[in-house]
Structures are given as C-alpha cells and as structure tokens.
N, C-alpha and C positions, 0 to 999 in steps of 0.2 A: 624155442630152438635149443636153449641151454636148459638139458633136463635137470629137474629137482626132484631126485627120488628118494631121499632120507625122510619123508615124511609123505602122508597120506594128501592127495590133493583133490580139490574140487575140479570140475571141468572149467570153471572160470579161472582157478589158479594154473592150470596147465596152460590154457592159451595166453593168459596174461603172460606168464613167465617165459613163453617162446616168443613173444614179440617185443620183450623191453630191450632196448638198445642201450640206453644209460639211465641210471637213478642217482637222485642226490639223497642228503642224509635225510631230509625230511619226507620222504616218501613219494616226490613227484618223478614221475617217470617219461622218459621219450619213447613212445609206443611206435613200431612201424605199422604202416596202414597197407594191407593186402588189396582191398577193393574201395573205390570211391565212386559213389553215385552223386550224380549232379542234375538239378532241374532248373527251370527258368526264374524261380523267385528269390532263392537265397545265394545265387552264384554272381549276379552282374557286378556286384560290388568287389567281389573277390578278384575276379579276372581283371577289373580295373585295376584293383591293387597291384596284380602281378605287372601289367604294364607300366605303372609308374614307377616301380622298382626296376624296372628292366629284367625281370625275371621269368623262366620258362616253367613249364609243368614237368615236374621231375619223373613221372611214370604215367605216360599216356596209355600204356597197355594196361594199366590197373584202374583206369577210369571210364566211365560210360555215362552218357548224358541222354536225356529225354525231356520233352515238354509235356506236362501234366496238370499242374496246378490250376491255370486260369485258361486252358484252352478251351474252345466251344466245343460241346459234345452234341450238337445238332448234326444230322447225317451229313457227311460231306461228300462232295461232288467227285467222282473219279476223275482221274487225270488232270486235276487241279493241283499246282504246286505252287503258285504265287502266294506267299504268306498273307499278303494284305488281303486277299480275297478269302483265306482260311481264318483268318483272325482279325476281325473289323473293330474291335474295342481297341482304341488307340493306345491306352496303358498296357494292356495285354501284349498287344501288337510289338510294342517296343520291348518289352522282357523278352518275347520270343525272339524276335529279331537279333537282340543282343545276344542270346545263348548260341544261335546261329553263326554269328559273326565270330564269337569266341571259340566254338569247336573248330572253326577253320582255321582261325588264327593260330591255335596252339595244337592243332592236328588230333583231335580228340574224335572218340567214336560216338555216334550219334543217332537217335532214333528219332526223326522229325514226324511232322503231323502226317505225312504221306506214306511213312514207312509202315509196312505192315507189322511191326514189332513194338509200335509206338504204345505207351500205356503208362500207368502209375510207376513211379519209380521202383516202389517195394515189391512189384508185381513182375517187372520185366528181368530184374535181376534172378530170382529163383527160375523164372520160366526159362532163361537162356543158360542156366548153369554157370553164370556170373559169380553167384553165391554159392560158396561151398564150405563143407565142415572145417573147423579149425582155424578160419581165418579172421582177421580183423576187417570190419566193414563200417565205413562213416557215411553220412550224406547229411547235407543241411535241412534235416527234416527229422522230427521227433521220433516218428514211427519206424525208423531204421531198426529199431527193436526186432521189427517182423524177422529179418535175416537169422536171429537167433534161434528159430526152430530148427536150423539144419547144424546146430552146434558150433555156431559162429558167434564171436563176441561183437554186437553191432549195436551202434548207439547214434544218436542225433548229436549234431555239432551246430555252432553258429557261424555265420558268414566268415568272420575273421578267420575262425578255425579251418573253414573250407579253403581259404586263401593259403594257409598254413600247411595244409596237406597237400594242395596242389603243388606248392612251392617245394616241399621237403619230403612228401610221401610219409610223414609222422606226425604225431600229436602229443602234445604235454597232457598227462593225465594223472590223477591220484588214484590207486586201487581203491575200489568199492569194497564194501563188507559182502559176504556170502549170506545169501537167503535161499532156502530151499522151501518150495510149496509141493505138498504131496497130495494128489487127489486120487484115492483109492475106492474101489467098489463097483457097483453096477448103477450107471445113470438110470434115472426113471424115465419112462417113455417121454417123448417130445423133447427132450433137453440134448442141446448140441453144444459146439465148443464156444460159441458167442455166451451162451448162458452160463458156462463154466468161468469165463473169465469175468463177467459180469458179477458173477457171485463172489469170486475170490476178492475183486476190488471192494465190494459191499462189506466183506468180511473184515479186511485189514485196513481200509480206507485210502483216500487218494494220496495221502502221505505215508501209507504203511510201508512202502519200498525205499523210502528216502535213505540215500547213501548206500543203497544194495544194488547187487546184480541178482535177479531171482533166477534159480534154476527149477524148472517145473519138471514134476516126476511122479511117479504112480502108475497104477494100472490103466486108470483113464487116459492119462496121457499118452501113456505107450500104445494103446489103442486108437488113438486118433491117426488120420492120415496126414500126409504133410500140409495139405491146405487147412485143416482144422488147427494144427499146431502152429501155423503161420498166425492165425486169427487170435491164437492165445498170445503168443509172443507179441504181437502188434501191439495189444493194448497194456502192456508192461509199463510204459510210461504212465499211462492213467493211473498206476497203482504209485506213482513217484518214484518207481526204480530207475537206475541208469540203464539197465537192459534187462532182456529176459532170455533164457536159453533152455535148449532141450537137447539131450545127448543124440547124437546120431546113431541109426540102427538100420536094419535091412529096410524098412520104410523111406529112410532116408535115400539110401542108395539105390533102391528101386525108382525112386522119383527123378535123381539126377541122371541115371544111366543114359547115354546116348543124348544127352541136352548138347545143344550146339557149342557151348563153351566148356562143357565139363571133359576132363581128361580123357583120353582115348587109348585102347589097347593095354599094352605094358604100362604105360603112365597111369592109367585107371586101376591096374592092380596095385602099384606103388601106393598111390593115393587111398585106395580103400584100405590096405593094410594099416596106414597111418591113422585113418579115420575110426577104426575101430579101438584105438587107444583112447579115443575122445570120451571120456566118462568120468565120473566121480569116483575115485577110489573108496575103498571100503575103510571106514574110519576117518573120512575127510572131515573137517571141522566146518560146520555151518554157523554163522553168528545168530541167525534167526531161523527158526523152523516152524512152519504152519502146516498142520495136517487139515485137509478139508474131506469129510465123509461124501461121496459121491451121492448117497441117498438124500442128502439134504438139499440138493440142487434141484431147482424147479425151472421151467420157462420163467424167464425173467425179463423186466422191462423198468427203465428207469423214470422216476417221477418228477426230479428236480433239475439242477443245473450243473451238478458235478456227476461223473460215473460212479461214484460210491453211493449216490442216492438211487438205490436199486431195491425192488421187492419183487416177490413172485407174481406172475400175471393173475393169479387168484386172490392177490391181496389188495390193500387199499393204501391211499395216500395218508402216510403218517402225520401225527400232530406235533409240531415242532416242540410242543411241551413234553413229549415222551423222551427227549434227548436229555441226558444228563448233563453234558458239557455245555456251558452256556455260549462258547463260540459256535458248537454245532447248532444249537437252537437259532441263534441268529441267522444262520447261513439257511437253515430249512424255511425259517419265516421269509426271508428273502427270495429263497427259490420258489417258494409257493405263489408268493405274490406275482414274481415275474412269469410264472407258467399259468398263472390263472387258475389254481385248483384249490379246492377247499379239503381240509382234513376229512378222512373218513370216506372219500369218493373211493366207489371200487375201481379198480384198475380197468376193467373190461366194460366201464361205462362211460371211458373218455373218448370222445368223437375226435375224428382227426380229418385234415384238410388235404394233407400230402403223404406220400409214400415214397421213399428213396431206397433203393436196392442198389448197393454199389460200394465204393471206396477200397482203400488198400486193406481194410479190415474183412469185407465181406462182399466182393466183387469178382471172385474168381468162380471157375467153371462148377464146382461143388456148389458155390453158394447159389448159383443160379439156378443148378438143378434141384436144390433143395426148395426154393421158392416155387419153380414150375411143378414140383410134385403137389404143393397145395392147391396150385391152379387145377392141376388135373383131378385132383381127389374131389374138387369141388363140382365137378361135373362139366360136360361140354357146352352149355350154354351160360356158363358163370360169366359175370362182368365185374369191373371195378365198381364200388359201390357209388351212387350217384352223389355228386359234389365233391369226389375224391379225384385229385390228380396224382397218378403214380407213375414211376419212372424206373427203369431198369438200366443201369450203365455200366456195362464190362468193364472190368479194371484194366485190360489190355485189348488191342486190337487182335491178338492171336486167340484170346479168350472169346471176343465177338465172334469171330469166324468159326471157332469151334461150336459155339452155341448154336449157330445159324446151320452149321452142318447137322446138328442133332434136331434142329426144328424147334428150338426153344424161343426163338424171336417170334414165329408165328403163334406159338401158343400164347405169348405175353400179349402180343397184339391184338389177338383175337379176343382177349379178355379185356381190353382197354388199357393195357399199360402201355407208356411211351418207351420205344426201344432207341436206345442213344448210341454214340460212339464212345471210345474209351477216354477217361479223364478222371480227375478227382471229383469234379461236379460238385454237387450239393454238400458234400461232405464239410466244405469249409466255404462254399459259395463266393468263390472269387471270379467265377465267369457268370454267364447269366442264369445259371441254375440256381436260384436263391429262394428261400422261404420268405413270405412276406410278413410283414409286422402283425403279430397277434394270430398267425396261423399256426397250426399243430402239425407236426410232422412226425411219422414212425420212421426212424432211419436205421440203417444196418452199419452206420459209419461208427466212429470211436468218441466223440465228443458231443456234449450237450450243454456246453457252456453258453451264458447269456450271449445271444446274437451269432452263434458259430455259424448258422446255416443262413442267416439272413438278420439284419436289425430288427429286433423285437420277435423273431421267430422262436417257436417253443419246441424243442426236440425230445423225443423219446427214444432211447437206444433199445435195441432188439435183434434177435435173430433174423436171417433172411426169410424162414419159414413163417415166422410171427409176423413179418412185415407184410408178407402175400396175404396171409389170412386177415391180417388188418384192413388190407387194401380191399378185400371183398366183402367184409361185414362192415366197414366204415368206422370202425372202433377197434381200440386195442383188444386183441382176441388170443385166447389159450388155443395154441396150436392143436391142442389134444381134441379140440371139436372136430378135425378133420382127420382123427385117427393116424397123426404123424408120430413116426418113431426114429426119426434120424438115422435111417438104416444106410444112408450113404456113408456113414463112418464105420462100417464094417469092413476091415481092411483085408485085401489080397496083395498080399507083397509081391505075387509074380504077375500082377497086372499091369500093362503099360501105363507111362506117365498119363495124367489126366488131360493134358493139352496135347492133343495130337492133331495136326492139320496136314492135308495133302502137301506133297513136295511142289514147291511154286518157284520157278526160275527168278521172279521178282524179289524173293526175299535172299537178297545177296548180302554178304557180310560186309560190314562197313567198318572193320577193325584193321587198321594199318598194320603192315607186315612188320614183325619184332623179333629180334634176337636179344638175348640178355646183354650181350657185348655192345649193343646200340644204344643201351639206354643213357640218355644224357645225365650227366652227373652235374650236380650245381656248383656254380662258383661260391666263393665266401660271401657273395653279397655286397651290400654297399658297406663301406667301411664305418659308416655311423650306425651304431647299434640303438639308438634311441628314437622314441617315437614323437618326441616333442611334448608329450603330454605327461604331467606327474600329478600326483596325488599326495600331499603333504599334511597340511592342516586346513579343515573346511569348518566355518563357523557359519550358522545361519538358522533361519526358522525350519522346524520341522513340522510336516504334515501328518497327523495321526489318521490311521485307518483301522477300522475293526472288523474286516472281512477275512474269513480264512479262504485258503485256496484260491487266491487272486491269480487268476490265470493270463496268459499272455494274450488271449483273446479279449479279455477285459481291458488290459494295458493298452492295446491298439488292436482295432479290428481288421478284417482281411482287406477292405478297400484300401487302407493305407499302405498295403505291402507292394502294390503295384508300382513300384519306383526301382529306378536304376541307381538312385544315389542314397547318401547315408544322412541328408541333412532335411530340414524343413518339416519334420514330423511331429513337432509339439502339437499341431493342430488336430492330430489323432489320439492324443494321450488321453485315456479314459473316455473316449468319445462317447461309447453308448450310456455309461452312468451320468454322462455331462450333458447330452443332449436327448431331447424327446426325438423318438424315432418317427415319429409322424410329422412334425412340424419343424424339427431343427432347433426349436427354442431353447435355452438354456435350462437345466434341471439343477436342483439344490446338490452341489458336489464340494468335499472339502477343499479342493485346489483351486476353486472359484471364489473362496471366500478369503477376504484378507484377515490375518496376514499371511495365510497360507497360500496364497496365489503368487507369493514370492519364496516358497520353500526350496531348500536347497537340499532337504533330506526328507525321507519317508521313513515313519515308524510304524511298522504293521503289528498289530497284536495277534492277528491270526497266523497260524503256520502255513507252510507251502508257499511262499509267495514266488510268484513267476513260474508256477507249474504249466504243463501245457506244451505248446509249440516251441520249437527252436528258434521261431523269428527273432533274429538279433534286433529287428526294428523296435522291440520292446525297450532294450536298453537305450537304442538311438533317440526315441521320442521322450524317454525320461531325461537323458542329456540334453536334448534340445529345448526341452522345457526349464531346465536348470538344476534338477536333481542330480546330485553326484554321489548319494549315499543312500542305501535302503538297509533298514534294521528289521529285522524279522526273528521269530523263534526258529525256522527253517526256512530253505529255498528249494525251488526247482533246480536241478543240478546243471541243466543247460542255461537257464536264465543265469545263475551265478556266475559261470564261466564267461557269458556274454558281457557282464558287467565288467569282470575283471579286463576282459579284452579291449574295452572302451575307457579305461582308466577310471571306473566308478568302483566304489567300494561296498559290496555286500557284507554286512555284519551279523552274525548269528549271536543271539543272546537268549536267555532263558525267558519263557513267557512271562515271569514276574517283572523281570528288567524291563521287556518291552512295554509292559503295561504302566510301569513307573516313568519311563520316557515319555509315552503317549500323554500322561497327565501332565508332565512338564511342558508337552507341546501346546496342550490345550490352555495350559497357564500363560501361554506366550513367551516362555522361558526358552531363549537361544541355546542351541547345543553346539558344542566344538568337539570336532571329531580329530583326534591327534593320531595320526597313523605311526609316527615314529614311537611314540609312548605307547601306543595301542591302548587308548582310553578316551572315554567320552566324557567332557567335563560340562557342568551344569551350574548355574549361579548358586553359591552358598549351600551345595550339596556335594557329597562325596563323589569322586570319579566312578564311573563303571568300566571296568577293565575287559577287554576281548583279545581274542587270539586271532591271528591271520597267518597263512603259511608263509613261511620265510621267504621263499622264492618269489612267490606274487607280491609280497610286501616290497621286496626289493625293487621288482619290476615297476610297482605303482610310485615308489619313492624317488627311483631314478629315470623313469621313463623308458625302459627297456622296450625295444623291439624283439618279440618273441621268433619271428621268423629269422631275423638276421643272427641272433644268437644261436638259433638251430642250424643254420647253415654254416657256422663256423665249426660245427661237429660232422661236417660232410664226410669225412674220413670214417668215422665210426658208423654212418649210415651205409656208406658205400661197401665196408666190410661186413655188416649184417646183411646186406643184399646178396653179396657172394655166398654167405652160408645159407642163404634162405633159397638161391639157386639150386645149391648142391642137394639141400634137404628137400624142397617143394618145387621141383621144376616146373610142375604143372600151374604155378602161380604166376610164371613170367610170360604169359601170352600164349605159350603153347596151347593147343586145344581149341583155339579160335577157329573152328572148322578145319583142324588138320594143319593151319598155316602157322608161320612165325612172323614175327613182328618187327617193323622197322619204325623207330620214333621220328617223327618230323619234328624240327626245331620250331620254335615260336616264331612267327612271322609268315610261316608257310600260309600262302593265301588260297590255295585251291585243294579241294579234298572232294573226292567222289564217295556218294553215299551209296 
C-alpha cells in the first residue's frame, strides 16, 4: 500500500511492501493477511487458544473454512447431514466436529461435507474467487503456495501462527530472498505442468529454494492455463521455497471474472487496473536466477523418497554411487532400499499396485480431462490392468459435478477406475484411502516421502496423463505411447472458466453479511505478555542424525495428526523409522539407544531439516520427547517458525560445524546451548558461535507471547485496515455474491450455512 517507486521491484517486493504494517531494525515485519483458509487438522488447537485467552477472530469476512484432509471420499448419500454418519472414524469425527463448533462459535464461513462447494482448501479458494491477485494468503497447510499462481503472496503456516492470524489478521515474517525460474521454449510432446515442476525440483534440489520466494516466468509459464499454473506453484514448497508466484495476466483475469467472491462491475474495473501493475519491473533484482530450457523436459516420474528424485520416464533408476555428494549418496541408497528398487531398472519396467489421481496438485477439472483423454485414446474396451486398484478423487465437489456433467465419471468407471467424493484422500492417507505396506502407487499428488500415502507404501509422482497410462498398462508408462500431446494447455483467454455448473438454488452463500465499519477491533489482550516458557541455557545429550531432507512426515506420520490437543505426541516421533510397519516391533534407531534416548538436542548433518508439511505436530512431538534444540545446516522455513513458536531453538550452522558436533555427540560429549551468549560449548573444545534473530531471541529469553504483543499495536493495524479499505475495497467482503457483511462476535451459537 505504501508505494516504493525509487527502484525497480519484483512482484514479491511489491506485494510485500504493500502489506507491511511495521518493521523492526532486524528486518522482522508485521504483515497484514488478506485471506485466511482454515481446515480441520491444523486449526483445533488455534481456536482453543483463542477461547483460553478470551479473544475473537478479528476478520471473519477474510476467513474461509472447509473440511478436506481426513474426510471420507466414499460416495456420500444425499440428504444425510449427521456428521456421525458422514465421518465414522472417531478421531476424524472429533476434528471435523471441532471445526463445525468453532466456525459456529466464531461466526466463520464454512463449506461442510454436504455443502456442494466443499473441497480441498487450495482448490475452493480459487474456485470461489476468494483468491485474488495482489493479496497475502495463509493457511495451516504448506501447499498454500498454490494461490501464488494468481499473483498472490501465499504461504503455509503452523497452528500457533493460525491462532495469531485469527486473533490479529497479521503475521510476523522476515522477508525472503527473490528467486526467478524461467522456462522458455517449446515443450516436447507429452509434457505438461506436472512434468515441468518435477523437472525444476530435480534440477535445483529439494532445498534449492530455501530462504526464497520463487517467481516463475518465461514463455512456457505464460502459455499455461490457470489450473496448470496452480500445479506449478503448488509444489514450490517441495523445492524448499517459502512461496511460488506467477504474475497475473489476461489468463488470470478470464479465470476470475464472475466467480462468486470476485469483485463485480465498477469494483472489478478498479481491481483489474491494480492487478495489471503486479509484475516485476524491468531491472528488478533477483538474488537467484535459474533458466530451464523447455526442450530438456520430458514426461517425468520420481524413483525415490524425495520429489528431487526424478528422471524421465524413458530413464532408469540411478546408482547411488553416481552422486558426488556423500549425503546425497546416503539418501539415494536409503531411498532405493525403502522403494525396493535396484539401480539400472528401467522406469517403464516398474509394476504398480495402485493409481491415485487427485490432490490439490492435480485434482482439478483439466487434470481429470487429461487422464480421461488417455482412457479414450486407449479404446472403448480398455480396462485398468489386472491386479491394479485405481481411484479418481476430484479436488472439490464442484469439480466432481462438472466432471459428471461431461461424462468423465462414466468413462472412468467403465474402465474400472473407482470414482470418489472430494477430499485430500490418498495424497497423505489421513482417511481410509491408504496405501498398504510394500504396495507401489503411481500418484498425481505432491510428496513421495516415506510412509506418506501409508506406512511402508511406495510412491511415484507423475502427471494425471501418466497416471492414467500406468493404470491401463499396470506399469509406469510413457504417455507418448498413447500419442498424448497435452493439448489441454493451449489457451483461449476468451473461453469461460473451467468450472461451470448449472445454477442451483441449493448453493446458497454462507458468508455473513459485512461492512468495513462492523469489523470487530481487538482489545489490547491480556495484560500479561509472557507465555510462561523460556529458553536460556540448555545442557544435555545430543543425538546425531545423518539423513538429509528429514521431512515432517518422517518426524511424525499422519495418523498422529488426528488430535485436537498439543500433548502426548512423543509416541509418534520418528514412528516409521523406529517401528516395523508390519509388526510394530522396534527397529534400530538413534533415539532408542542409550544415551540418546535421553537426548535434549538433535544434531543433523543433512540439510533441510523439517522440510515438507506445515504440521506443527512435528515440533510438538519433539518437545514432548524432550528435544528443545535442533542444529542443522538448513531448515524447512515453516518448521523453523513452528519451533520458535514452541520455545524451541533451531540453530543453523555450517555443514562442517554440524559434522563436528555430531562427532562430539557420538563420543558422548554433552553440549551446552547458551542462547544469551549465542554459543555452543563442549568439554575442552572451543565454543561454536551462532546467530539468532534478535526479536526471536528476546521472545525465547523472556517468554514473550507474540499475539499479546501484536495486539498492543492494534491502533497501527486498524489504521492499516482503513487505508486498505480505501485502496482495495473489494477485499473487505464486498463481492460475496453482491452482499455486504456483518461480523458476528465470538460466542454466537447459531449460523445458517
């Protein structure tokens, strides 16, 4: 909102600068949040925190909730509204029931299981026009980066930050570096957006975007539809970046026009005029630049347990010895052991048990059409290969209806695919849709981590067309066998939006009526600004770990996320590496060996510790075990923030220093972590010095409560909101089907959906 025009700016610079409320001398800024998406897994503890502190939701008109992560996807009987009948798993039911109670109590808009707009949170936002160019958008889910396809700054946050946003409509952030990835040229036949993003991650690595926000550009990106662009931005987190962005253009505007929550009439004209300014200026500085020739990209598939483990479908499983980096060699060897693969195996010779087409990456209507094109090309009598179970899970209920209107469901069912209801499904396997131990799945989702789709399950990531081809042949398959050319990405900007459904009186807006003057302003909050938890000096045993890209699925698998509390999670810590997936009997793992079973510190030699999901449960289970400090060469950004929110200290050191500390740990030498002096002391050895953000250091040393401190700046937030209303009035709830909004205070017990 404050125009900085004396130097060329990137798209990220512009949106960041326009949303800064205050900044301190160390670069930590209080950022205003325009759009907040909420789901059942990462929100229960946040709402409970609000209740405990007697706080309200500051901007209900800027918040939208749905259930998606662990809801059943078996076909739902029409007319059934009883949650106990719709969600029978007790733990899943508890989380869904908690969200229903919370949206009622706090007056929030909600798409429940029987609402025809229910779906995966990152699909319904764009579908409804809740996602718009130029906004900041957050959600307790790492794949919030999806919304960056619209020229938005969108990123995942942890549960404590969800609470912070609910209470203050702001978030504390440090500005990331700018990274640009250009993809220019003509894509070869058979290549679509999923192949492009897999190729990018393979090229730069799972930690290649650490500390950066990526802007995707180039002729290939500009030629993609919005749904293809969303797939690209969706997997930015898999490249280690904080967010991914694409500048809005005519394709963006054509997609958004007439969506339910997009601005209308004169307000649309004002919005579009602003949106056209959202592009990187000529001469804008990028800290990192990567050029990807389109001609180098082939239909691709992963072979290991990281999205960076990718090769062309015509390639073979690599030999770990071929990697020059020793950490990469160890990771590759571990991956092949887990995946049950032998170096040199041709990818097209790998047989499959399951096929999953869906997820927030590839469950949109164009993805389903792409897969259906392969089924059509295979002929009228084609069937899913014997012994293969294939499922198609639309990413939203509206997409499901659109696909059925086009007859795609009949095409899939006739070929033997299982047609499902909307939800996250086998992407992470929090519901009944899980991959069995030792089973192999071709999946259009975004992660192939160990146990991601089910304990012991083996996942290969690929495009929807590739998944459909694999279902028919029973093996990983080159889509070019079916003369597939990805023609659905030839764009007609005058065409109507992809999701078009007949008008239905049952699709009633559930958004409360709002005006900007009715927005509830926060009080100063509790007089006490401390959380009661401090970190000053920690002395104890350190456990060494030699794995790179230790992801949050490894730290705590999905079955332990089905909780509404923050405690009792130590039993799930590194569960899959510690337990045999078939018998549950203990396996050899460092935290089960004395003296490391009493460890208070983890020293990771591998980079990118805590990559992957935004689940704060990863920090909670470490703390529950007794771990208060993690030392590593680099961290997943969301995991780092989640540690700090829980009074745990993440320390970033060089790889050499981490190896030295790991050797000390192996020798049984205790470490002393002194935050005040910012040094690590070891017996009779020179101390190792580290740096922490001064504000975060103060919070840890004094036990400050971020929310209470932020709420003391309520006047600055209110002043920002007044300027925001004047500059971007379409963000204040106007456009919700032409209605204005009244905010219901916390405690309102009734709400009609």
